[in-house]
C-alpha positions in Angstrom: 33.7 -57.1 35.6 32.6 -57.8 32.1 30.7 -54.7 30.8 29.0 -55.0 27.4 28.7 -51.9 25.2 25.0 -52.6 24.6 22.5 -55.4 25.5 19.3 -55.6 23.4 18.5 -59.0 24.8 18.0 -57.6 28.2 15.6 -55.0 26.9 13.7 -57.7 25.0 13.2 -59.7 28.1 11.3 -56.8 29.7 8.8 -56.5 26.9 8.8 -60.0 25.5 5.2 -60.9 26.2 3.9 -57.7 24.6 6.1 -58.1 21.6 5.1 -61.7 20.9 1.4 -60.7 21.2 1.9 -57.9 18.8 3.7 -60.0 16.3 1.0 -62.6 16.5 -1.6 -59.9 15.8 0.3 -58.8 12.7 0.4 -62.5 11.5 -3.3 -63.0 12.3 -4.2 -60.0 10.2 -1.5 -60.7 7.5 -0.6 -57.0 7.6 3.1 -57.6 6.8 3.8 -54.4 4.7 2.5 -51.1 6.1 -1.0 -51.9 7.5 -2.8 -50.9 10.7 0.1 -51.3 13.1 2.2 -48.9 11.0 -0.6 -46.5 10.5 -1.3 -46.4 14.3 2.4 -45.9 15.0 2.5 -43.0 12.6 -0.3 -41.3 14.5 1.3 -42.0 17.9 4.8 -40.9 16.9 3.5 -37.7 15.2 1.6 -36.8 18.4 4.7 -37.6 20.5 6.9 -35.4 18.4 4.3 -32.6 18.3 3.8 -32.6 14.6 0.8 -33.2 12.3 2.3 -35.9 10.1 4.6 -38.9 10.4 5.4 -41.1 7.4 6.9 -44.5 8.4 9.7 -45.7 6.1 12.2 -48.5 5.9 15.2 -46.5 7.2 16.5 -43.2 8.5 18.5 -42.8 5.2 15.3 -43.1 3.2 13.6 -40.6 5.4 16.4 -38.1 4.8 16.2 -38.8 1.0 12.5 -38.2 0.8 12.7 -35.1 3.0 15.3 -33.6 0.6 13.4 -34.6 -2.5 10.2 -33.3 -1.1 11.9 -30.0 -0.4 12.9 -29.6 -4.1 16.6 -30.6 -3.7 18.0 -31.7 -7.1 21.2 -32.0 -9.1 23.3 -28.9 -8.9 22.0 -27.8 -5.5 24.0 -27.6 -2.3 23.1 -28.8 1.2 25.0 -27.5 4.2 25.7 -30.3 6.7 28.2 -31.2 9.5 30.9 -33.8 8.7 30.8 -35.3 12.2 28.0 -37.7 11.5 27.2 -41.1 10.1 27.8 -41.1 6.3 24.1 -41.7 5.6 23.5 -38.0 6.2 25.7 -37.1 3.3 24.6 -40.2 1.2 21.0 -39.0 1.2 22.1 -35.6 -0.2 24.1 -37.5 -2.9 21.1 -39.6 -3.9 19.4 -36.4 -5.0 22.4 -35.3 -7.2 23.1 -32.4 -4.9 26.4 -31.6 -3.3 27.0 -31.8 0.5 28.9 -28.7 1.8 30.5 -29.6 5.0 31.0 -27.2 7.9 32.8 -27.6 11.2 31.4 -28.3 14.6 31.2 -26.4 17.8 33.9 -28.2 19.8 31.9 -27.6 22.9 28.9 -29.7 21.8 30.1 -31.6 18.8 27.1 -30.3 16.8 27.2 -28.1 13.7 28.5 -24.6 14.5 25.9 -22.0 13.5 28.6 -19.4 13.2 30.2 -21.4 10.3 27.0 -21.7 8.2 26.7 -18.3 6.5 30.2 -18.4 5.0 29.2 -21.7 3.3 26.1 -20.3 1.7 26.2 -19.8 -2.1 23.7 -19.2 -4.8 23.2 -22.9 -5.1 22.5 -23.6 -1.5 19.0 -25.1 -0.9 18.9 -26.7 2.5 20.7 -26.5 5.9 20.7 -30.0 7.5 21.7 -29.9 11.2 22.3 -33.3 12.9 21.3 -33.8 16.5 24.4 -35.8 17.2 24.6 -38.3 20.0 21.0 -37.4 21.0 22.0 -33.7 21.8 19.9 -31.1 20.0 21.7 -28.8 17.7 21.4 -25.0 18.4 18.3 -24.5 16.2 17.3 -20.9 16.7 20.3 -19.3 14.9 20.1 -22.0 12.2 16.4 -21.2 11.6 17.1 -17.5 11.6 19.9 -17.9 9.0 17.7 -20.1 6.9 14.8 -17.6 7.0 17.1 -14.7 6.1 18.5 -16.5 3.1 15.3 -18.2 1.9 16.6 -21.7 2.7 14.9 -24.9 4.1 15.9 -26.6 7.3 15.7 -30.4 7.5 16.6 -32.0 10.8 18.6 -35.2 11.0 17.1 -36.5 14.3 18.1 -40.1 13.7 19.9 -40.2 17.1 17.6 -37.9 19.0 14.1 -39.4 19.5 12.5 -37.4 22.3 15.2 -34.8 22.7 14.0 -31.3 23.6 15.1 -27.9 22.4 13.7 -24.9 24.4 10.7 -26.9 25.5 9.9 -28.4 22.1 10.8 -31.8 20.8 13.2 -32.1 17.9 11.7 -33.3 14.7 9.2 -30.4 14.8 11.4 -27.4 13.9 12.4 -27.7 10.3 10.2 -28.3 7.2 10.8 -32.0 7.9 12.9 -34.3 10.1 14.3 -37.8 9.7 14.4 -40.5 12.4 16.1 -43.8 12.3 14.7 -46.9 14.2 17.8 -49.0 13.7 17.8 -51.6 16.5 20.5 -49.9 18.5 18.7 -46.5 18.6 16.9 -45.2 21.7 13.6 -46.1 19.9 14.8 -49.1 17.9 12.9 -51.6 15.7 13.7 -55.3 15.4 15.1 -54.6 11.9 15.5 -51.5 9.7 13.0 -48.7 10.1 12.7 -44.9 9.8 10.2 -42.0 9.7 9.8 -38.6 8.3 8.0 -36.0 10.4 6.5 -32.8 9.2 3.8 -30.2 9.6 3.6 -29.8 5.8 0.6 -31.7 4.4 2.0 -31.7 0.8 5.4 -33.0 1.9 3.7 -35.8 3.8 1.5 -36.7 0.8 4.6 -36.7 -1.4 6.5 -39.0 1.0 3.6 -41.5 1.3 3.5 -41.8 -2.5 7.2 -42.0 -3.0 7.7 -44.7 -0.4 5.2 -46.9 -2.3 6.5 -46.8 -5.9 5.1 -43.4 -6.6 1.5 -44.5 -6.5 -1.4 -42.4 -5.3 -3.7 -45.4 -5.5 -2.9 -49.0 -6.1 -1.3 -49.7 -9.5 -1.7 -46.1 -10.6 1.8 -44.4 -10.5 2.2 -40.7 -10.9 6.0 -40.7 -10.7 8.9 -43.1 -10.4 9.1 -43.8 -6.7 10.9 -46.1 -4.3 10.2 -49.2 -2.2 10.7 -47.5 1.2 7.8 -49.1 3.0 7.9 -50.1 6.7 7.1 -53.7 7.7 4.1 -54.3 9.8 6.3 -56.1 12.4 8.4 -53.0 12.9 5.3 -50.8 13.4 4.0 -53.2 16.0 7.3 -53.3 17.9 7.8 -49.5 17.7 4.3 -48.9 19.2 5.3 -51.0 22.2 8.7 -49.4 22.6 7.3 -45.9 22.3 5.3 -46.5 25.5 8.5 -47.1 27.3 10.6 -44.3 25.7 10.2 -41.7 28.4 11.2 -44.1 31.1 14.2 -45.3 29.1 15.3 -41.7 28.4 15.1 -40.8 32.0 17.4 -43.7 32.9 19.8 -42.7 30.2 20.0 -39.2 31.6 20.4 -40.4 35.1 23.3 -42.6 34.2 24.9 -40.0 32.0 24.8 -37.5 34.8 26.6 -40.1 37.0 29.2 -40.6 34.4 29.7 -36.8 34.3 30.2 -36.6 38.1 32.5 -39.6 38.2 34.7 -38.3 35.3 34.8 -34.7 36.4 38.4 -34.9 37.5 39.6 -37.4 34.9 41.8 -36.5 32.0 38.9 -36.7 29.5 36.8 -34.1 27.8 33.0 -34.5 27.5 30.7 -32.8 25.0 28.6 -30.3 26.8 24.8 -29.9 27.0 23.3 -26.5 26.3 21.2 -25.3 29.2 18.2 -24.8 26.9 18.3 -28.4 25.5 17.7 -31.9 26.9 19.9 -34.6 25.4 18.6 -38.1 25.3 22.1 -39.6 25.3 21.8 -42.0 22.5 25.6 -42.1 22.9 27.8 -41.1 25.8 31.0 -39.9 24.2 34.3 -38.9 25.7 37.4 -37.4 24.1 40.7 -38.9 25.1 44.3 -38.8 23.9 45.7 -42.0 22.3 42.2 -43.3 21.8 43.1 -46.7 20.4 45.4 -47.4 23.3 42.7 -46.4 25.8 40.2 -48.6 24.1 42.5 -51.7 24.2 43.3 -51.1 27.9 39.6 -50.8 28.7 38.9 -54.0 26.7 41.6 -55.7 28.9 39.6 -54.6 31.9 36.4 -56.1 30.4 34.9 -52.8 29.2 33.5 -52.8 25.6 33.5 -49.5 23.8 32.7 -48.2 20.3 33.9 -45.3 18.1 31.3 -42.9 16.5 32.9 -42.0 14.1 36.6 -42.6 13.4 36.8 -40.7 10.1 34.8 -37.6 9.3 32.6 -37.8 6.2 34.5 -35.0 4.3 37.7 -37.3 4.4 35.9 -40.4 3.3 36.8 -41.8 -0.2 33.3 -41.2 -1.8 33.7 -37.5 -1.2 37.4 -37.1 -2.1 36.4 -35.3 -5.3 34.8 -32.4 -3.3 38.3 -31.2 -2.5 38.4 -31.4 1.3 41.7 -32.3 2.9 43.1 -33.0 6.4 42.9 -29.7 8.2 39.8 -28.5 6.3 37.5 -28.9 9.4 39.9 -29.0 12.4 37.4 -29.3 15.2 35.6 -32.1 13.5 38.8 -34.0 12.7 40.1 -33.6 16.3 36.8 -35.0 17.6 36.9 -38.0 15.3 40.5 -38.7 16.3 39.8 -38.7 20.0 36.1 -39.8 20.5 35.2 -43.0 22.4 31.7 -44.1 23.1 31.2 -45.6 26.6 28.6 -48.2 27.5 25.2 -46.7 28.2 21.7 -48.2 27.9 18.6 -48.1 30.1 19.2 -51.5 31.7 22.8 -50.5 32.6 23.5 -50.4 36.3 25.0 -47.8 38.6 27.6 -50.3 39.6 28.6 -50.8 35.9 28.8 -47.0 35.4 31.1 -46.7 38.4 33.3 -49.5 37.2 33.6 -48.0 33.7 34.3 -44.5 35.0 37.0 -45.8 37.4 38.6 -47.9 34.7 38.7 -45.0 32.3 40.1 -42.7 34.9 43.0 -45.1 35.7 43.7 -45.9 32.0 44.0 -42.3 30.9 46.2 -41.5 33.8 48.5 -44.4 32.8 48.5 -43.3 29.2 49.4 -39.7 30.2 52.2 -40.9 32.5 53.6 -43.1 29.7 53.5 -40.2 27.3 55.4 -37.9 29.7 58.1 -40.5 30.2 
């Protein structure tokens, strides 16, 4: 069986008529940059997340950048962040001139370990930036408590976690602000780049709206040097359509993820665990295996495509070499990055395909283990 890692074409086929009608509407109105479709998406996504304000932007990276700037982060400050994430989380910190301070993960969940945070706080710390990795909510209560006790701001990186729930409340509504990415492969993906900042802070929302549009409060009157971080009208139109399907798609992801868990329960793999008080949306279904590259190749030989998220932790990437981290600095993060493999999972995936992948993985890891013993 040929099993693709992801298939956006299949999803498009199910909403094609709605998408084409929406894009024609944008063209008829010539609302190509921001415009009514984007404004309506902002209102709808804010309501979905349970917040007062949503500011649509051109990427999740831009959303993180403006959330940090709007929270007063500047050169010389420090931001505490996990290293087991896409590099954009750290890049947004670097854009402000601040320094990312990396802490290790909880090996059980692959999210930032709240127990590691306080030891990383210094007089220069301004923000704690948890990442809801793979669509699994970070443990926010202890993080928020630490932040309150030390007078720090919490900003959520929810770029992989649209719709995820922590103790009955959607992520993106806990910190002073949150960043979402609508990269095409995300659970709520645009047909190009896109992102959003969510917040209950009116001043932060006002700041982000001005900064995304060259720092102007009204056309051609600029209060500060801003950025061109605007969302295209096409993306707003597409996201409005997809938002209507998001709950259905998330339910299918959870159903298939649970099947994976059942089928792999006796296999020689480890799976990040879900906290009982959180609902993951399974943007990624990740397993940890020994000899990961060998396993990937053997799965490829059986027709199963996989990905790696992420092969090298951010604290060991070249741009951050000057920070002084070295192999062994964050052992749980490094172990996860050495062993992680992302299995195929998307709403249009079939039960038959899940069973095939799980069976193939079980057999492959057994063979790899037997070869290692010999």
